[in-house]
N, C-alpha and C positions, 0 to 999 in steps of 0.2 A: 503494500499500500503505499508505503512511504517513497520508495523507488517509483511508483506512479506518478505521485506529486510532484516530485524534483522534475520527471520527464515533460511533465506538464509545465512548468515553473521555467526550464531551459527555451522549450517551444516558442512561449509567450515572449519570454525576452526575446529569443532571435526573430518572432515577427515584429516587436518592436525597433530591434536595431535596425531591420530590414525597412521597414516603416520610415524609420529617422533617415537612412540613407538616399531614399528615394525623394524625401521632402526635401532634405538638404541639396541635392542634383537639382530639383525642378526650381529651389531659388536660386541658386548660381545660374540657370539657364538664361542667356541675351536673346531679349527680342531683335529681331532685325527687322528692318524697313519694311513696309508693303503698301501694296496699293490698294487704295479703298475709294469707294466709287457709291458716295450718296449715302456717306455715314456707313457702309457695309463692307467688311475687309474683302478682296477679290481673291478667292479661295483657288485652292490648288488645282488644275484642273479648268480653271475659268479665266475666259481672254477678253480682252476689251481693245478694240482697232483704237488710235491716235493718230493725231495729223501735225504736223509740223510747219514751222516758217521762220525768215530769220527775222531778229529784233534786233533793230539798230539802238544801240545804249550812248547815248551822248557822242561822240566823235568818231566812235567805234561801228563801220559800216560793212555789213557783211564778213566773211571767211576767209581768214592768211595762211596761209599755209609756208614757213620759212622753214628751208632745209636745201642740202647739196649745193648752196650756193645762188640759190634761185629763191626767189618771192611769187607764190600764188595767190591770187585775189580772186573771189565769187560773190557779186552781190545778194544771192539768193541761196537757199537750204529747201528740201524737199523730201517728205520721208515715199519712195517707190511703194511702202507699204509699210505698218509700224503697228504692231500688237504687245499690248500690256498681258504679260503672263502671272496667274495668280501664285501665291505661294501659300503653305503650309504655317503653323507658329514656330518661330525660330530659322525660319528660311527667308532671307529677302526676296523683294519683287522682281523680278527680271523681265526686259524685253526682248522682240526679234525685229529687226528691222534693217532694211537697205536706205542707204542715206545717198541724198543728191545734191552735190553743188553745182549752180548755173546761174548765167546771168551775167553779162557783161564781165567773161573771166578774162584775167590778163596774167603776163608773167614777166618778171624782169629778172636780168642775169643770163637768159635761154637765147641772145644772141634778138635781132630783129631785122625783117618781120616775123613775130612769131605769136601766136595765141593757144592757148589749150584748148582743147578738143572739149565740148560741150555736149551732155553733162559729164561731171567728175560724178561716175558711182561707183560707191563702196561695194564690198564682198558681202555676203550675209552678216550681219552684227548681232552679236549678242550684246546685252547691258545689264546691268543689276546695279539695285542700290546698294550704298557701301557708307562710310561715315568717313571722315577725317580721324578719327580718334575713338580710343575706347573709352566709356562713360557719358556721362552728361554734359560735358564742356563741350563736344565739338560740333559739327556741323555734317548736313547730310551732302551726300554725293551720287553721282550717276559714272559707274565704271563704263567702258565700249570700249569691245576687243572683238576680233575676227572670229566667228562661231569655228570655222577650222582653219587651221593653219596659222601662219605669222604676216599672210597679207591684208592690209586692211583698204587699198584701193590703188589703182594704177592711174596716173595721168599721160596723157597721147597730147600731144603739140601737133600742131601743124602751121608751115610757112617757109618760105625759101630760106633765112636765116636763122634756124632753129638750130644752136647745138647740140640739143639733145632732144631725139624724139619720143623719147618715154622714160617717167620718172617711178619706181615703184616703192610706194609708202607701206612699211610695216609697222605692229606695235599694237599700243594699246593708250588711250587719254580718258581722263577724269574729269567732267564738269562738275561745278556747282549747282546745288539746287537753291534756287533765289525764287522770291516772291513777285510779282507780276504787277505793276505798278501803276501799269498802262498808262504810262505817262513820257516814255521815250528813255528811259532812265533804270538803270539796274534795280533793282527789289532788294531788299535783304536778305541776306544769308537764311537759308532754313537752318535753327540751332535746335539743338536736340535739348528735353523732349520738341516736339513740334507745336507750338503753342498758336500756329496759325488754321491748323486743321486743313479743312478745305475750300477748295477757290475754282475758278471755271478755267483758269490757265496758268501755268508755272515756267516759267525761263531754268535754261539748261546754260551755262557759261563757261567757256572753256577759256583759262585765263592765261594772259600771256607768258609766267613764268609757269610750268607745266605742273601738275600734281604729281608727285613720285609715289608717295605710299597711301593705301589705304586701308580700313580697317572694315573686315568682312566677317560675317555673322553667318554661320549654317549648322543646322540641327543644335541652334541655340548655344553655339561655341564661336567665340571671334578670335579672328588671328588677323596679324600685321601684315599685308600681303604689298610687295615692290613690283610695281607693274612694267612690263616691257616697254622699253623707251622708245618710243617714238622715231623711226627714222625714214630719211629719204634717200632712197640708192645707198644704203647702209650707214648715212651719217646722219648724225643727229638734227632732229626738224621738231617744229613746234606748229600746233595749230590753236587758233585764236577766232573767239567767233560766239554769237550766244543766240541760243533757238528758244522759240518759244512754242510751249508743247500742248495740245489741247484733246479732249477726248473728240471720237471719231466715229462716225457711220456710213453705212455704203446707202446712196439714195437710188431711185427707182434705176438710174440710168446705170447704176454699179460703180458711179464714182463716190468719195470719199469726200465728206464733209464735216466739218466741225459741229459736237453737241455742246447746246448750252445746259452742262450738268456739271455741281459739282466733284472735286477729286482730290486726291492726296495722296503724296508719298509719305506714309506716317512710319515715324521712327518708334 
């Protein structure tokens, strides 16, 4: 009888210890940034279209790539197709997209006459919500990288004076997530936790000084990740510009149009 009571006590104690371990692990898990639409999390397996256009902030106009001794500038940007991908708790919201840069594209440092072939189209790009650092003192970012391999895009040139006919751009970039003040200026950084909640549109700003590391949370565990340096023909490169992003739907003609719906990248 005594030995039975001892066994029962041991089983009970083991149960308490196991529950405590599970509770401690749950308490230590980190919540990753995720997509929210109309106040509801976009769950794993769910999707929603997005659209994008250039946002000219202050004197900054369009997008500028500098690298390999050349400066390439385009006035506009759009998504060939962009989709938000839902996530489960502990994992970040992600995107799939193909990005196109176009509109009076020009190049300096590559001879003359010479112009970039438009549009400049990326490979399939995978992006995900990340943070600048661990904890509540950082801000929100979106990391962009090729879905497969290392090639981000190829840029072709046309003109009798071109010294190079093509540049291969490889690597990854991260953009700051900012509020959209709708006044031609850059909005505030979305800091952690996100007190701005939801809005009709958000800005993604690629700064002049590239972001080199991010805090990525997967399965409730965060780690610092070093981005693969952006390069043009194997030489260091930078990409600068700001995009305005909105939710989208397909109209009766099968074309994408923006939606008047509030959404958010909630940390």
